[in-house]
C-alpha positions in Angstrom: -71.9 233.1 -72.1 -71.6 234.4 -68.3 -72.9 237.2 -66.2 -70.9 238.7 -63.3 -72.7 238.6 -59.8 -72.4 241.3 -57.2 -69.2 239.8 -55.5 -67.5 239.5 -58.9 -68.3 235.8 -59.5 -69.2 234.7 -63.0 -72.6 232.7 -63.5 -74.0 231.3 -66.7 -76.3 233.6 -68.5 -80.0 232.2 -68.4 -80.9 229.8 -71.2 -83.4 231.7 -73.2 -86.6 229.5 -73.9 -89.5 229.4 -76.0 -92.6 227.5 -75.1 -95.0 226.4 -77.8 -98.5 225.7 -76.7 -100.0 227.4 -73.6 -102.7 224.9 -72.9 -102.1 222.6 -69.7 -98.7 221.4 -71.1 -97.1 224.9 -71.5 -99.2 227.0 -69.0 -98.8 224.5 -66.2 -96.1 222.1 -66.5 -93.5 224.2 -68.4 -93.6 227.9 -68.1 -93.8 228.1 -64.4 -90.8 225.8 -63.9 -88.5 227.9 -66.3 -89.8 231.2 -65.0 -89.0 230.0 -61.5 -85.6 228.8 -62.2 -82.3 231.0 -62.2 -81.3 228.8 -65.2 -83.7 230.0 -67.6 -85.7 233.0 -68.9 -89.2 232.6 -70.8 -88.3 234.6 -74.1 -91.1 233.3 -76.1 -94.5 231.9 -76.1 -96.4 230.4 -79.1 -100.3 230.1 -78.9 -102.9 231.4 -81.2 -105.9 231.4 -78.8 -106.7 234.7 -77.7 -107.6 233.8 -74.0 -104.3 231.7 -73.7 -102.5 234.7 -75.0 -104.0 236.9 -72.5 -103.0 234.4 -69.8 -99.4 234.3 -71.1 -99.2 238.2 -71.2 -100.3 238.2 -67.5 -98.0 235.4 -66.2 -94.9 236.1 -68.4 -95.0 239.7 -69.2 -91.5 239.9 -70.7 -92.2 237.1 -73.1 -92.7 238.0 -76.8 -95.9 236.2 -78.0 -96.3 234.7 -81.4 -99.4 233.3 -82.9 -97.7 230.4 -84.9 -94.8 228.1 -84.9 -93.6 229.6 -88.2 -93.4 233.1 -86.6 -91.4 231.8 -83.9 -88.9 230.1 -86.6 -88.6 233.6 -88.3 -87.7 235.2 -85.1 -85.0 232.5 -84.4 -83.6 232.9 -87.9 -83.5 236.7 -87.7 -82.5 237.3 -84.1 -80.8 234.1 -82.7 -81.9 234.8 -79.5 -83.5 231.4 -78.5 -81.3 228.7 -76.9 -84.2 226.1 -75.9 -87.6 225.2 -77.6 -90.2 223.4 -75.4 -92.8 221.7 -77.4 -96.1 221.3 -75.7 -98.4 220.7 -78.8 -100.3 217.5 -79.7 -97.9 214.7 -80.6 -98.9 214.5 -84.3 -97.0 217.9 -84.5 -93.9 216.6 -82.5 -91.8 215.4 -85.5 -92.1 218.4 -87.8 -91.6 220.9 -84.9 -88.7 219.1 -83.2 -86.7 218.3 -86.3 -87.3 222.1 -87.6 -85.7 223.2 -84.2 -82.9 220.8 -84.1 -81.8 221.7 -87.5 -81.3 225.4 -86.4 -78.8 223.8 -83.8 -81.2 224.6 -80.7 -81.9 222.4 -77.9 -85.5 220.9 -77.4 -87.6 219.5 -74.8 -90.6 217.5 -76.3 -93.6 216.8 -74.0 -94.7 213.3 -73.7 -96.0 211.5 -75.6 -92.4 211.8 -77.5 -94.2 211.5 -80.9 -97.2 210.0 -82.5 -95.3 206.8 -83.5 -91.9 205.1 -83.0 -91.0 205.9 -86.4 -91.5 209.8 -85.7 -89.3 209.3 -82.6 -86.6 207.8 -84.4 -86.7 210.5 -87.1 -86.5 213.1 -84.2 -83.5 211.3 -82.7 -81.6 211.1 -86.0 -82.0 214.9 -86.4 -80.7 215.3 -82.9 -77.6 213.3 -83.7 -76.8 215.8 -86.6 -77.6 218.7 -84.3 -75.5 220.8 -82.0 -78.4 221.0 -80.0 -79.8 218.8 -77.0 -82.9 216.8 -76.8 -84.8 215.3 -74.1 -88.2 214.0 -73.3 -90.4 215.4 -70.5 -91.3 212.2 -68.6 -92.0 214.4 -65.5 -93.7 211.7 -63.3 -90.2 210.2 -62.7 -90.0 213.2 -60.3 -93.4 212.5 -58.5 -93.0 212.4 -54.9 -94.4 208.8 -54.4 -92.2 207.5 -57.4 -89.1 209.1 -55.8 -89.8 207.6 -52.5 -90.6 204.1 -53.9 -87.4 204.4 -55.9 -85.4 205.2 -52.9 -87.1 202.3 -51.1 -86.0 199.9 -53.9 -82.4 201.3 -54.1 -82.3 200.4 -50.5 -83.4 197.1 -50.6 -86.3 197.9 -48.3 -88.9 195.7 -49.9 -86.5 192.9 -50.8 -86.9 191.3 -54.2 -89.8 192.8 -56.0 -92.6 190.4 -57.1 -95.3 192.9 -58.5 -95.6 196.3 -59.5 -99.2 197.8 -59.7 -99.6 201.5 -60.7 -102.9 203.2 -61.5 -103.9 206.9 -62.7 -107.7 206.7 -62.5 -110.1 209.5 -62.3 -114.0 210.1 -62.7 -115.1 212.4 -65.5 -118.8 212.7 -66.7 -117.8 215.2 -69.6 -118.5 214.1 -73.2 -115.1 213.8 -75.3 -114.0 217.2 -76.3 -110.3 217.8 -75.9 -107.9 216.6 -78.6 -106.9 213.6 -76.6 -110.5 212.3 -76.9 -110.9 213.2 -80.5 -107.6 212.2 -81.6 -107.4 208.7 -83.0 -104.4 206.2 -81.4 -102.6 206.5 -84.6 -102.0 210.0 -84.0 -101.3 210.0 -80.3 -104.8 210.2 -78.8 -106.5 208.2 -76.1 -105.7 207.2 -72.6 -103.2 204.6 -73.3 -100.8 207.4 -75.2 -101.7 210.1 -72.6 -101.1 208.3 -69.4 -99.4 205.1 -70.5 -96.4 207.0 -71.6 -96.1 207.8 -67.9 -97.0 204.6 -66.3 -95.0 202.3 -68.8 -92.0 204.7 -68.6 -91.9 204.3 -64.7 -92.3 200.5 -65.0 -89.5 200.2 -67.6 -87.4 202.6 -65.7 -87.7 200.7 -62.4 -87.5 197.2 -63.8 -85.9 197.1 -67.2 -87.0 195.4 -70.5 -90.3 193.6 -71.3 -90.3 189.9 -72.3 -94.2 189.5 -72.7 -97.3 191.7 -72.4 -101.0 191.7 -72.3 -103.6 194.4 -72.6 -107.4 195.3 -72.3 -108.4 198.6 -74.0 -112.1 200.0 -73.9 -114.1 203.2 -74.9 -117.5 203.8 -73.3 -118.5 207.4 -74.6 -120.4 208.1 -78.0 -118.0 209.5 -80.2 -114.7 208.5 -78.4 -112.1 207.9 -81.1 -109.8 206.1 -78.9 -109.5 204.2 -75.8 -110.8 205.7 -72.5 -109.9 202.9 -70.1 -106.6 200.6 -70.5 -105.0 197.8 -68.6 -101.6 196.5 -69.3 -99.8 193.7 -67.9 -96.0 193.4 -68.5 -93.4 190.7 -67.6 -90.0 192.1 -67.3 -87.2 190.1 -68.2 -86.0 190.2 -64.6 -89.3 188.5 -63.7 -91.1 191.4 -61.9 -94.8 191.5 -63.2 -96.1 195.1 -63.6 -99.7 195.8 -63.9 -101.0 199.2 -64.8 -104.3 200.9 -65.1 -105.5 204.0 -66.8 -108.9 205.1 -66.8 -110.9 208.5 -67.1 -114.4 206.8 -66.4 -113.8 205.2 -62.8 -116.0 206.6 -60.0 -113.6 204.7 -57.1 -109.9 205.3 -58.0 -107.5 202.5 -56.6 -104.3 203.0 -55.2 -101.6 205.0 -57.1 -98.9 202.4 -56.4 -99.0 198.9 -54.8 -95.5 197.3 -54.9 -95.0 193.7 -53.2 -91.6 192.5 -52.2 -90.3 189.6 -50.3 -90.0 191.5 -47.2 -92.5 194.4 -47.4 -94.9 196.3 -49.7 -95.3 199.9 -50.6 -98.6 201.5 -50.9 -99.5 205.0 -52.0 -103.0 206.3 -52.1 -102.7 209.7 -53.3 -101.9 211.9 -56.4 -98.7 213.5 -56.5 -99.6 217.2 -55.6 -97.3 219.2 -58.0 -99.8 219.2 -60.9 -102.6 220.6 -58.6 -100.1 223.0 -57.1 -98.9 224.4 -60.6 -102.4 224.9 -61.4 -103.2 226.8 -58.3 -100.2 228.9 -59.0 -97.9 227.9 -56.3 -94.2 228.5 -57.1 -92.0 225.5 -57.7 -89.6 227.2 -55.1 -92.4 227.6 -52.3 -91.6 225.5 -49.3 -94.8 223.6 -49.5 -94.3 222.5 -53.1 -93.9 219.0 -53.9 -95.4 217.4 -50.5 -98.2 215.5 -49.6 -100.5 217.0 -47.1 -101.2 213.8 -45.4 -97.9 211.9 -44.3 -99.8 208.6 -44.2 -100.5 208.7 -48.1 -97.5 206.5 -48.5 -97.2 203.4 -46.2 -94.9 200.4 -45.8 -96.5 197.1 -44.9 -94.5 194.3 -43.4 -96.1 190.9 -42.4 -95.4 191.8 -38.7 -97.4 195.1 -39.2 -100.1 192.9 -40.9 -100.6 191.0 -37.8 -101.7 194.0 -35.9 -98.8 196.3 -34.9 -99.8 199.2 -37.3 -98.5 200.6 -40.7 -95.4 202.5 -41.1 -95.3 205.8 -42.8 -92.8 205.7 -45.7 -90.0 208.3 -45.5 -91.3 210.8 -48.0 -89.0 212.4 -50.6 -90.1 215.7 -52.0 -91.7 215.9 -55.6 -89.3 217.6 -57.9 -90.3 218.7 -61.3 -87.7 221.5 -61.4 -84.9 218.7 -61.2 -85.9 218.1 -64.7 -84.9 221.5 -65.8 -81.9 221.7 -63.5 -80.5 218.6 -65.4 -81.5 219.9 -68.9 -79.8 223.2 -68.2 -76.6 221.1 -67.1 -76.9 219.0 -70.2 -77.1 222.3 -72.5 -74.2 223.6 -70.9 -72.2 220.5 -71.4 -72.0 219.7 -67.8 -74.1 216.7 -67.4 -76.5 213.9 -69.1 -80.0 214.9 -70.4 -82.7 214.2 -67.7 -84.5 211.7 -69.9 -82.7 209.7 -72.5 -85.1 210.0 -75.8 -84.1 206.5 -76.6 -86.1 205.3 -73.4 -89.1 207.3 -74.5 -89.1 205.8 -78.1 -88.9 202.4 -76.6 -92.1 203.1 -74.6 -93.6 204.1 -77.8 -92.9 200.9 -79.5 -94.7 199.1 -76.7 -97.7 201.4 -77.0 -97.8 200.6 -80.7 -97.5 197.0 -80.0 -100.4 196.9 -77.7 -102.7 198.8 -80.0 -101.7 196.5 -82.8 -102.4 193.3 -80.7 -105.2 194.2 -78.5 -107.8 196.5 -80.3 -110.2 198.9 -78.4 -113.6 197.3 -77.4 -116.4 199.7 -77.5 -120.1 199.5 -76.8 -121.2 199.2 -80.5 
């Protein structure tokens, strides 16, 4: 389907999107990107929470709101006016919801974690193979500014042969467990490893390939926590690179986001990609300031000569670009390109997370 522009040129009609869930996932990470893109229109939002419904009505006044997933399916069956469904619900629901959408030959974006288990992920992928729809997983941190900058440096060979890759997402929170991520056991996709490990392990495997060996330490500190709050994982890649990743919501002194050492230089990033905070604050993805660190020294390149006193070089920053995920998804839906994230890769990371939980039990204070 196409639409004519003022000069007579033909452009594809916007892809009609439905967003399931309007918590942080739908409200911050998906709906703003879809609404800001000429490739999409936000046609439907599913949430049963009154406060979130009010927020959805305010920020997306042309979208039709549904209280349940079943109500959305009824609309799809009756009207056929939805092309893409974005699933931002807890992972235990992903299998049922994604398969129901794929069986209707619609395209699907599933927020990470892809599913509650590798088995669920395989079932979703089997449904996608039988569907006319297109399936991808929202591994948005492949489009963080520091990750894109690091990837560019690696592609250029600026660090030389990489020896170690260290990656952290650590924060300080004194709040008691309360969200579904805290109260849901790991078997249903809860805990820090499933929440943040799906990003950090995905980045490590995306950069350095398959894993030959791993070690992990998992811990929970809060009374009532049903899954890990603190996780450390060490991965040995088949190519010899050692990745070490930390995830912690109880850290009063967060470490560097990235520290990557090579035979010629090292890359260090000390900040958090700004896009999440910008989207929370209502910054439009098309805004000039979107995707950039405020401090150019946030990302650094260290060399042996610089270590001897000649200073540290600021890394040539690449703008963070979560919107690129949806640009690529639009091309894939229209048959003009590959999906932005291959679901098979996300399923492989889930298998790694399951292996970690099976072999390295969570340590608690009890």
